[in-house]
C-alpha positions, 0 to 999 in steps of 0.5 A: 670585313673581318671582326668589324664590330669587335674592332669598333668596340675596341676603338670605342673603349680606348676612346672613352679611356682617352676622354677620361685622361683628357679631362683629368689633365685639362685644368692642369699645366699639362706639362706641355713641350714643343716638338720639332714641327712647332706643335705642342705635346702634353702629358695627356697625349703621351699617356693616351698613346702609350695606353693604346700601344699597351692594349693593342699588344694585349689584344691584337699582337700582330697589329701595329700602332702609328700614334702621333706621339709614339709608334709600335711595330709594322704590319698590314693592320695599323691602329692610327691614332691622334691622342689629343687633336687640338693640343694647342687649345687643350693646353690653353684650357679651351675645351675643343680637343678630341681623340681619334682612332682608326684601323687602317688595313693595307693603307685604307681605313676600315673603321674610325672613332672620334670622341669629344669628351667635353660634349660626350659625343662619340662619332664612329663608322665602318666601311659600308655601315654608315656613320654615327654620332652617339648611335644615331646615323649622321649625314653631311649637308647639301649646301653650296659654298654661297649658301648663307648656312655654309660654314667651313674650317681651315688649318694654317701653320708656319711649316706647311708647304701649301699656301692657305692664305692665297687659297682662302682668298679665293673664297673671301666674297663667297663663304665663311671660313673659321678655325676651331682649333682641331681639324678632326673636330671640324671634320666631324662637323662636316660629317654631321652636316654642321660644316660644309667643308674643312681644308687641312694642309698637313703632310708629315705624319698627318695621316694620324689627323685624317685616317678616322676622318676619312671613313667617318665623313665618307660613310656620312656621304661626304668626300675626303681626298688629298689637295690634288683630288686623289685618294691616298694611303693612311699608313704614311705621310699624306698630301693634305686633306680636303674634307667636304659634303661632296657638293663643293669638293671640285670647287675647292680643289679648283681653288687649291690647284691655282696655288700649289 
């Protein structure tokens, strides 16, 4: 792959800058507002997104940026970013939110970086190179859903066309589902073996939430597909995301198919 180490370094540098911005505004009122999809945006989201566009223009002027709050240009190489994932908890001064950045080439993420500034954990991966947390290689677990060690994450929100309540009911006697407030942080728990799965019903412009997740989780040995079990592009809207250790993937897809 072209310039992969250079791209990873660029993404990590942006991630650490983003972490500083998140911590700067964490204990303020964040100047929060609500978008049309009823999600929160803060001044941290906007500053980070704008900074990414500035740095891409300077460093890779032929690349594009698809940020959750702001976009720049169109190109085969797109930097797909969620400046603050978990904005709702971040705005309420709960230290769970993360920064996420992927380089997507012709729809496929080739590198991904996720930074949690509150624990100083940096997750990174490049296709074919493995997944890492603070420089140490990580792997998914091999738990089944009925394993007592199995914990799983879900997101559920009002405008989703996918009925998460009925889907979760399929597992009520088998395993534990919790919501940590950010799909990207939960997906890093899957990559690191702490969670078994994470289920995300997002669609419109939610590629920003899953692009980096795709490469990091799969390089850690897991599987990431849409709600229909298909691979998908990450330079456009997505059809949800099922993020697992691979062992439980088909079982979760079967439950989802009953309700979509």
